[in-house]
C-alpha positions in Angstrom: -7.1 -3.0 -9.5 -6.5 -1.5 -6.1 -3.0 -0.8 -4.7 -3.5 -3.6 -2.3 -4.3 -6.0 -5.1 -1.4 -4.8 -7.1 0.8 -5.4 -4.0 -0.4 -9.0 -3.6 0.2 -9.6 -7.3 3.7 -8.1 -7.2 4.6 -10.2 -4.2 3.5 -13.4 -5.9 5.2 -12.5 -9.2 8.5 -10.8 -8.0 8.8 -11.7 -4.3 9.1 -9.5 -1.2 12.4 -7.8 -1.9 12.1 -6.8 -5.5 12.3 -3.1 -6.2 8.8 -3.1 -7.9 7.2 -4.7 -5.0 8.8 -2.3 -2.5 7.7 0.7 -4.6 4.0 -0.5 -4.5 4.4 -1.2 -0.8 5.5 2.3 -0.2 2.5 3.7 -2.2 0.2 1.5 -0.1 1.8 2.9 3.1 1.1 6.4 1.9 -2.6 5.5 1.3 -2.9 3.9 4.8 -1.4 7.0 6.4 -3.9 9.2 4.6 -6.8 6.9 5.5 -5.7 7.0 9.2 -5.5 10.8 9.2 -8.9 11.1 7.6 -10.4 8.7 10.1 -8.8 10.6 12.9 -10.3 13.9 11.7 -13.7 12.2 11.4 -13.5 10.8 15.0 -12.7 14.2 16.6 
């Protein structure tokens, strides 16, 4: 299960403001930042 899928599941199960959901959301944010940096390097 991807982080995005885990995030959707956590939102459905616990809601948006639950600590578990927020932790997964932060993990997804880090993944997105890394993906954007990698894409930026590739485009240059």
